[in-house]
LOPAVEX-644467 format. One record per atom (N, C-alpha, C): x, z, y. Coordinates in steps of 0.2 Angstrom, whole numbers, plus 2048, in hexadecimal, padded with zeros to 3 digits. Layout:
BEGIN
XZY/...
# end
This chain:
BEGIN
8048007FA/800800800/804800806/8027FC80B/8067FC812/806803815/80B805818/80C80C81A/80680F81F/80480A823/7FE80C828/7F780B825/7F680981F/7F080881D/7EC80E81B/7E680F81C/7E281481A/7E2814812/7E180F80F/7E180E808/7E0807806/7E2806800/7E17FF7FD/7DC8007F7/7D87FB7F6/7D27FB7F2/7D07F47EF/7CC7F57EA/7C97EE7E7/7C27EF7E8/7BF7E97E9/7B77E87E8/7B67E27E4/7B07E27E0/7AE7DC7DD/7A97D87E1/7AB7D27E3/7A77CF7E8/7A87C77E6/7A27C37E7/7A27BC7E5/7A57BB7DE/7A47C07DA/7A67BF7D3/7AE7C07D1/7B17C27D6/7B97C47D5/7BA7CB7D7/7C07CD7D5/7C37D37D8/7C77D17DF/7C47D57E4/7C87D37EA/7CB7DA7ED/7D27D97ED/7D67DF7F0/7D77DF7F7/7D67E57FA/7D77E5802/7DB7EB804/7DE7EB80A/7E17F180D/7DC7F2813/7DB7F9814/7D77FB81A/7DB7FF81F/7DA7FD825/7DE80082A/7D9803830/7DB808833/7D780B839/7D180F837/7CC80B835/7C680F833/7C1810838/7C280F83E/7BE810844/7BE80A848/7B880984C/7B7803850/7B47FD84C/7B37F8850/7B07F284D/7B47EF846/7B07ED841/7B37EB83B/7B67E483C/7BC7E3839/7C07DC83A/7C27DB833/7C17D5830/7C47D382A/7CA7CE82C/7D07D0829/7D67CC82B/7D77C8824/7D77C1825/7D87BC820/7DF7B9820/7E47BB81C/7EB7B881D/7EB7B081B/7F17AE81C/7F27A781A/7F47A5813/7F779F812/7F779D80B/7FB7A1806/8017A4809/8057A8804/8077AE807/8017B280A/8027B880D/7FE7BD80A/8007C1805/7FC7C7803/7FA7CB809/7F57CF808/7F27D480D/7F87D8810/7FC7DB80C/8017E080E/8067DD813/8077D6813/80C7D3818/8097D381F/8027D481F/7FF7D5826/7FE7DC828/8017E1825/8007E8826/8037E982D/8087E6830/80B7E8836/8067E683C/8027E083B/7FD7DE83F/7F77E383F/7F57E4839/7EF7E8838/7F07EF83B/7F67F283A/7F77F983D/7F67F9845/7F77F3848/7F67F3850/7EE7F2851/7EB7EE84D/7E47EC84D/7E07F384C/7E37F7847/7DF7FD845/7DF80284B/7E2801851/7E2806856/7DB805859/7D87FF858/7D17FE85B/7CC7FC856/7CE7FA850/7C97F784C/7C97FA845/7C47F9841/7C47FA83A/7C67F4836/7CC7F4833/7CF7ED831/7CF7ED82A/7CD7E8827/7CD7E6820/7D27E081F/7D87E181C/7DC7DB81A/7DB7D9813/7D97D3812/7D87D180B/7DE7CE807/7DE7CE801/7E27CA7FD/7DE7C47FB/7DF7BE7FD/7DB7B87FC/7DC7B77F4/7D77B57F1/7D77B37EA/7DE7AF7E8/7E17B17E2/7E77AE7E1/7ED7B17E4/7EC7B67E8/7F27B97EB/7F17C17EB/7F77C47EC/7F77CC7EC/7F47CF7E5/7EF7D37E6/7EC7D77E1/7E57D57DF/7E37CF7E3/7DC7CD7E1/7DC7C87DB/7D77C77D8/7D67C37D2/7DA7BC7D3/7DD7BA7CD/7E17B47CD/7E17B17C6/7E47AC7C5/7E47A87BF/7E17A17BF/7E279E7B9/7E07977B8/7D87967B9/7D479B7B8/7CD7997B7/7C979A7BE/7CD79B7C3/7CA79C7CA/7CA7957CE/7C57957D2/7C578F7D7/7C87927DD/7CD78E7DF/7D17907E5/7D078B7EB/7CA7887EB/7C87847F1/7C67887F7/7C57847FC/7C3788803/7BC78B802/7B87887FF/7B178A7FF/7B17917FB/7B57917F5/7B57977F1/7B879D7F5/7BD79C7F9/7C17A17FC/7BC7A3802/7B879F805/7B47A180A/7AE7A5807/7AB7A3802/7A67A77FE/7A97AE7FD/7AF7AF7FB/7B27B57FA/7B17BA800/7B27B7806/7B27BB80C/7AB7BD80D/7A67B980C/79F7BA80D/79D7C0808/79F7BF802/79E7C47FD/7A17CB7FE/7A77CA801/7AB7D1803/7A77D5808/7A57D180D/7A27D5813/79B7D8810/7987D480C/7917D7809/7937DD804/7987DC800/7997E17FB/79B7E87FF/79E7E8804/7A07EE808/79B7F080D/7967EC80E/7917EE813/7937EE81A/7987E981B/79A7E8822/7957E5827/7947E882C/78F7E5831/7927E0835/7917DA835/7947D4839/79B7D683B/79F7D6836/7A67D7838/7A97D183C/7AE7D1840/7B27CC843/7B77C983D/7B87C383D/7BD7C0839/7C37BE83D/7C97C083A/7D07BE83D/7D37BA838/7D47B4838/7D77B0833/7DE7AC835/7E37AD831/7E97A9833/7EA7A382F/7EC79D832/7ED79782E/7E8796829/7E9796822/7E479581D/7DE79A81E/7E07A0820/7DB7A5821/7D67A3827/7D879F82C/7D479D831/7CF79882F/7D179482A/7CD78F827/7C8792823/7CA79781F/7C579B81B/7C079E820/7C27A1826/7BD7A482A/7B87A082D/7BA79A82F/7B6795831/7B079382C/7B3791826/7AE78F821/7A979581F/7AC79B81F/7A87A181D/7A27A2823/7A47A1829/7A07A282F/79A79D82F/79C79782D/79779282C/792793826/795796821/79179781B/78C79D81C/78E7A2820/78A7A8821/78A7A9828/7877A682D/7877A7834/7857AD837/7817B1833/77E7B7835/7837BD833/7887BB82F/78C7C182C/7927C3830/7947BF835/79A7C0838/7997C0840/79C7C4844/79B7C484B/79F7BF84F/7A57BE84D/7AA7BA851/7B07B884D/7B37B384F/7B97B084B/7BF7AF84F/7C57B284D/7CB7B1850/7CF7AD84B/7D07A784D/7D37A1849/7DA7A084B/7DF7A3847/7E67A3849/7EA79D846/7EB79884A/7EF792848/7ED78F841/7E778D840/7E478A83A/7E7783839/7E9781833/7EA77A832/7E5776834/7E6770837/7E176C839/7E2765836/7E6765831/7E775E82D/7E075D829/7E0757826/7DA755823/7DA74E821/7D574B81E/7D574481C/7D6740823/7DB73B823/7DC737829/7DF73B82F/7E174182E/7E4745833/7EC746832/7EF748837/7F674A837/7F774F832/7FD74E82E/7FE753828/80075982B/7FF75E827/801765828/809765828/80C76882D/81376882E/81776B829/815770825/819773820/81876F81A/81D76F815/81D76C80F/81B770809/81876D804/8167717FE/81C7747FB/8227717FB/8277737F7/82A77A7FA/82977B801/82B781804/828787801/8217867FF/81E78C7FC/81F78C7F5/81F7877F1/8207877EA/8277897E8/82C7877EC/8337897EA/8347917EB/8317937F1/83279A7F2/82E79F7ED/82879C7EB/8247A07E6/8287A07DF/82B79B7DD/82E79B7D7/83579F7D7/83879F7DD/83E7A47DD/83B7AB7DD/8367AD7E0/8337B37E0/8317B67D9/82E7B17D5/82C7B37CE/8327B57CA/8387B27CC/83E7B47C8/8427BA7CB/83F7BC7D1/8427C27D5/8477BF7DB/8457C17E1/8487BE7E7/8497C47EB/84E7C57EF/84F7CA7F4/84E7C87FB/84E7CC800/84D7CB807/8527C5809/8587C6807/85D7C1809/85C7BA806/8597BA800/8577B37FD/8517B0801/84D7B5803/8477B2807/8497B080E/84E7B2810/8507B0817/8517A9818/8537A5812/85379E812/84D79B814/84779E812/84179B814/83E79D81A/83F7A481C/83D7A7822/8427A9826/8467A5829/84D7A882D/84C7AC833/8467AC836/8457B083C/8427B783B/8407B8835/83C7BE833/8417C4833/83E7CA834/8427D0834/8437D282C/8487D782B/8497D9825/8437DC821/83F7E0825/83A7E3822/8357DD81F/8337D8824/82F7D3822/8317CF81C/8387CE81C/83B7CA816/83A7CE810/83B7D4810/83B7D980A/8337D8807/82F7D980C/8287D980A/8267D2806/8287CD80A/8277C6807/82A7C5800/8307C77FF/8347C77F9/8307CB7F4/82E7D17F6/82A7D57F1/8247D27EE/8207CF7F3/8197CD7F1/8187C67F0/81C7C17F2/81B7BA7F1/81A7B87EA/81D7BC7E5/81B7BA7DE/8147BB7DC/8107BE7E0/8097BF7DF/8057B97E1/8087B47E4/8047AE7E6/8047A97E1/7FF7A87DE/7FE7A47D8/7FF79D7DA/8047997D7/8067937D9/80078E7D9/7FC78D7D4/7F67887D5/7F178A7DA/7F17907DC/7EC7927E2/7EF78F7E8/7F67907E9/7F978E7EF/7F97867EF/7FA7837EA/7FA77B7EA/7F37797EC/7EE77C7E9/7E777A7EB/7E677B7F2/7E87807F5/7E67827FC/7EA77D800/7F077B7FE/7F4777802/7F2770802/7F076E7FC/7ED7677FC/7E67677FF/7E276C7FF/7DC76C803/7DD76C80B/7E376E80D/7E476D814/7E4766816/7E5761811/7E575A813/7DE757810/7DB75A80C/7D4757809/7CE75A80C/7CE76080F/7C8763811/7C9764819/7C576081D/7C6760824/7C1765827/7C476A82B/7C176F82E/7BD76E834/7BF768837/7BC76783E/7B476683E/7B2763838/7AA762838/7A7769838/7AA76E836/7A7775836/7A677883D/7AA776842/7AA779848/7A477984C/7A077384C/79A77384F/79477784C/795779846/79177D842/791785844/797787847/79878E848/79379184D/79179684C/78C79A850/78F7A0854/7957A2852/7987A8854/79D7A685A/79F7AA85E/7A57A9863/7AB7A985F/7AF7A4861/7B57A385D/7BB7A1862/7C17A4860/7C77A3864/7CC79F85F/7CF79A862/7D579685F/7DB798862/7E079B85E/7E679D860/7EB79885E/7EF795863/7F4790861/7FB792862/7FF79185D/80679285D/80A78D861/80D78F866/81178A86A/816786867/819789862/81F78685E/81D785857/817785855/81578484E/81477D84C/812779850/81277284E/80B77084A/807776849/801775845/7FB772849/7FA77584F/7F5773853/7F877085A/7F676A85B/7F8766861/7F3766866/7F476386C/7EF763871/7E975F870/7EB75986C/7E575586A/7E0759865/7E375D861/7DF76185D/7DA766860/7DE769866/7DA76E86A/7D476A86D/7D5764870/7D0760873/7CB75F86F/7CC75D868/7C775B864/7C3761862/7C6767861/7C376D85F/7BE76F864/7C076E86B/7BC770870/7B676B871/7B776586F/7B2760870/7AC76286B/7AE764865/7AA766860/7A676D861/7AA771864/7A7778865/7AA77A86C/7A6778871/7A8779878/7A978087A/7A6785877/7A778C878/7AD78F876/7B178B872/7B778E86F/7BC790874/7BF796873/7C4799878/7CB797875/7CF795879/7D6793877/7DB79887A/7DF79A876/7E579E878/7EB79C875/7F179D878/7F779A876/7FC79F876/80179F871/8077A3871/80D79F871/80F79D877/814798878/81A799874/81D79F873/8237A0870/8237A1869/81D7A0866/81D7A285F/81C79B85B/81F79C854/81D79784F/81779884C/815795846/80F795843/80E79D841/8137A083F/8127A783D/8127AC843/80D7AB847/80D7AE84E/80F7B584F/80C7BA84B/80E7C184D/8157C284A/8177BE845/81E7BF843/8237BD849/8217B884C/8267B5851/8257B9858/81F7BA85A/81E7BE860/8187C2860/8197C885D/8147CD85C/8107CF862/8147D1868/8107D286E/80C7CC870/80F7C7870/80B7C1872/8057BF86E/8057C1868/7FF7C0864/7FA7C4866/7FB7CB867/7F67CF86A/7F47CE871/7F87CC875/7F67CA87C/7F17C487B/7F37BF877/7EE7B9876/7E87BB873/7E87C086F/7E27C286B/7DD7C6870/7E17CA875/7DD7CE879/7D87D3876/7D27D387A/7CC7D7877/7C77D3874/7C97CD871/7C47C886F/7C07CB869/7C37CF865/7C07D185E/7BA7D6860/7BA7D9866/7B57DE867/7B17DC86E/7B37D6870/7B07D5877/7A87D4876/
# end
């Protein structure tokens, strides 16, 4: 369990075991949905700050961390979104906000479209905007697969530095410890879906207030993508963290929270 967490627990929701870490315990509820190879515990340093104001639930997405995994599960976007809807229902959370990073932001969008009354607002942190006929996602699948295979054999923080050279020792140690829990077929499916499942058509269907946070050095979202997103959802709030790459709070922790502001409880 991450040092600042109230506790870690499992809940059976949407037909699978979903593991989560809870932080704070007071204030509006927030479900934090990590990205493609980020188990819940790796977001503990962000959740600890959020916990000063919110009741935070960081989930292990299926196929990652301590949640259900294996060859029999569906790792598509719709299944992962249904997990979030089921998770909120199983815990009796009254219209929590969703904060999703990268793949987690895509999950948040799809979950909010599927269950518009279930969630209050969406903080979408640098989601992949690739899709059929669109610009490819800038990261390569081999970056994920190679690091996972090394983690399965045992890798230390120094070895992980080749993949994440700007991270702190503590962040590298956590990734080295937990990356083996990311089930390779789940990661491959999610990465392929970045290019097969276009999230833009979901934007006009959103009923909740939404923020799009853009990494200034990420290369994931460009100005043309922001313009298209705004045309589809004119109320979309845009914030930027100029000095951060795609892993925004890792690169600029204070900048991340400055960009987020009071959006989750506004």
